[in-house]
N, CA, C and O atoms as a DFTB+ gen file, in Angstrom:
148 C
 N C O
     1  1     -25.311    -108.835     212.322
     2  2     -26.420    -107.857     212.305
     3  2     -26.286    -106.814     213.361
     4  3     -26.624    -105.654     213.125
     5  1     -25.786    -107.193     214.565
     6  2     -25.614    -106.265     215.643
     7  2     -24.616    -105.142     215.255
     8  3     -24.831    -103.949     215.469
     9  1     -23.505    -105.640     214.666
    10  2     -22.476    -104.662     214.251
    11  2     -22.999    -103.649     213.212
    12  3     -22.654    -102.468     213.236
    13  1     -23.830    -104.152     212.316
    14  2     -24.359    -103.260     211.237
    15  2     -25.351    -102.226     211.859
    16  3     -25.392    -101.061     211.464
    17  1     -26.123    -102.698     212.822
    18  2     -27.021    -101.796     213.503
    19  2     -26.331    -100.710     214.252
    20  3     -26.766     -99.559     214.236
    21  1     -25.238    -101.067     214.924
    22  2     -24.454    -100.088     215.683
    23  2     -23.840     -99.076     214.740
    24  3     -23.872     -97.884     215.046
    25  1     -23.285     -99.478     213.616
    26  2     -22.624     -98.575     212.636
    27  2     -23.589     -97.654     211.997
    28  3     -23.278     -96.497     211.714
    29  1     -24.862     -98.205     211.746
    30  2     -25.927     -97.359     211.153
    31  2     -26.274     -96.219     212.123
    32  3     -26.603     -95.119     211.681
    33  1     -26.207     -96.460     213.391
    34  2     -26.607     -95.431     214.355
    35  2     -25.562     -94.345     214.328
    36  3     -25.899     -93.167     214.446
    37  1     -24.283     -94.712     214.174
    38  2     -23.234     -93.646     214.210
    39  2     -23.276     -92.854     212.937
    40  3     -23.100     -91.636     212.976
    41  1     -23.507     -93.501     211.781
    42  2     -23.505     -92.794     210.473
    43  2     -24.931     -92.411     210.151
    44  3     -25.864     -93.193     210.331
    45  1     -25.085     -91.130     209.649
    46  2     -26.417     -90.734     209.305
    47  2     -27.053     -91.580     208.236
    48  3     -26.356     -92.033     207.329
    49  1     -28.346     -91.814     208.302
    50  2     -29.019     -92.768     207.410
    51  2     -28.884     -92.365     205.965
    52  3     -28.666     -93.220     205.106
    53  1     -29.006     -91.104     205.676
    54  2     -28.950     -90.646     204.242
    55  2     -27.606     -91.003     203.678
    56  3     -27.559     -91.617     202.613
    57  1     -26.472     -90.651     204.336
    58  2     -25.162     -91.004     203.786
    59  2     -25.020     -92.486     203.706
    60  3     -24.354     -92.958     202.785
    61  1     -25.591     -93.272     204.597
    62  2     -25.451     -94.715     204.514
    63  2     -26.172     -95.272     203.356
    64  3     -25.664     -96.175     202.691
    65  1     -27.346     -94.771     203.077
    66  2     -28.098     -95.212     201.837
    67  2     -27.407     -94.742     200.595
    68  3     -27.329     -95.508     199.634
    69  1     -26.895     -93.526     200.543
    70  2     -26.321     -92.958     199.370
    71  2     -25.031     -93.781     198.988
    72  3     -24.761     -94.039     197.815
    73  1     -24.261     -94.171     200.041
    74  2     -23.085     -94.979     199.732
    75  2     -23.442     -96.357     199.260
    76  3     -22.718     -96.950     198.459
    77  1     -24.554     -96.883     199.744
    78  2     -25.029     -98.128     199.231
    79  2     -25.497     -98.075     197.806
    80  3     -25.230     -98.991     197.027
    81  1     -26.197     -97.008     197.449
    82  2     -26.613     -96.841     196.023
    83  2     -25.396     -96.567     195.150
    84  3     -25.403     -96.943     193.978
    85  1     -24.364     -95.937     195.663
    86  2     -23.134     -95.680     194.893
    87  2     -22.449     -97.000     194.626
    88  3     -21.971     -97.214     193.512
    89  1     -22.378     -97.903     195.604
    90  2     -21.726     -99.151     195.379
    91  2     -22.507    -100.007     194.336
    92  3     -21.914    -100.695     193.504
    93  1     -23.889     -99.932     194.420
    94  2     -24.677    -100.701     193.395
    95  2     -24.440    -100.147     192.064
    96  3     -24.199    -100.902     191.123
    97  1     -24.493     -98.812     191.913
    98  2     -24.265     -98.194     190.600
    99  2     -22.876     -98.481     190.024
   100  3     -22.740     -98.626     188.809
   101  1     -21.838     -98.566     190.872
   102  2     -20.481     -98.917     190.437
   103  2     -20.500    -100.363     189.898
   104  3     -19.924    -100.636     188.845
   105  1     -21.133    -101.248     190.588
   106  2     -21.177    -102.674     190.153
   107  2     -21.882    -102.756     188.836
   108  3     -21.461    -103.537     187.983
   109  1     -22.946    -101.989     188.610
   110  2     -23.701    -102.009     187.312
   111  2     -22.928    -101.488     186.218
   112  3     -23.039    -101.969     185.090
   113  1     -22.048    -100.407     186.514
   114  2     -21.220     -99.849     185.480
   115  2     -20.173    -100.904     185.026
   116  3     -19.912    -101.078     183.836
   117  1     -19.599    -101.583     186.013
   118  2     -18.576    -102.582     185.723
   119  2     -19.140    -103.678     184.929
   120  3     -18.465    -104.176     184.028
   121  1     -20.392    -104.119     185.206
   122  2     -21.057    -105.226     184.400
   123  2     -21.319    -104.734     183.039
   124  3     -21.140    -105.525     182.112
   125  1     -21.742    -103.468     182.777
   126  2     -21.960    -102.939     181.444
   127  2     -20.745    -102.924     180.630
   128  3     -20.759    -103.377     179.485
   129  1     -19.650    -102.405     181.185
   130  2     -18.362    -102.337     180.543
   131  2     -17.880    -103.735     180.184
   132  3     -17.285    -103.939     179.127
   133  1     -18.139    -104.700     181.068
   134  2     -17.656    -106.127     180.834
   135  2     -18.484    -106.732     179.676
   136  3     -17.940    -107.458     178.843
   137  1     -19.792    -106.434     179.625
   138  2     -20.619    -106.995     178.542
   139  2     -20.283    -106.308     177.206
   140  3     -20.343    -106.953     176.159
   141  1     -19.939    -105.044     177.225
   142  2     -19.585    -104.348     175.968
   143  2     -18.298    -104.857     175.391
   144  3     -18.071    -104.731     174.188
   145  1     -17.430    -105.438     176.228
   146  2     -16.195    -106.078     175.788
   147  2     -16.578    -107.402     175.107
   148  3     -15.702    -108.135     174.646
């Protein structure tokens, strides 16, 4: 938890959240493609 808090201070919060949403969207796309197969 401490390491995550320190890294969040260095990186702007907006870019941190956007990268998180990007990772979630990527996982959802992979799941959708897997289900279509």
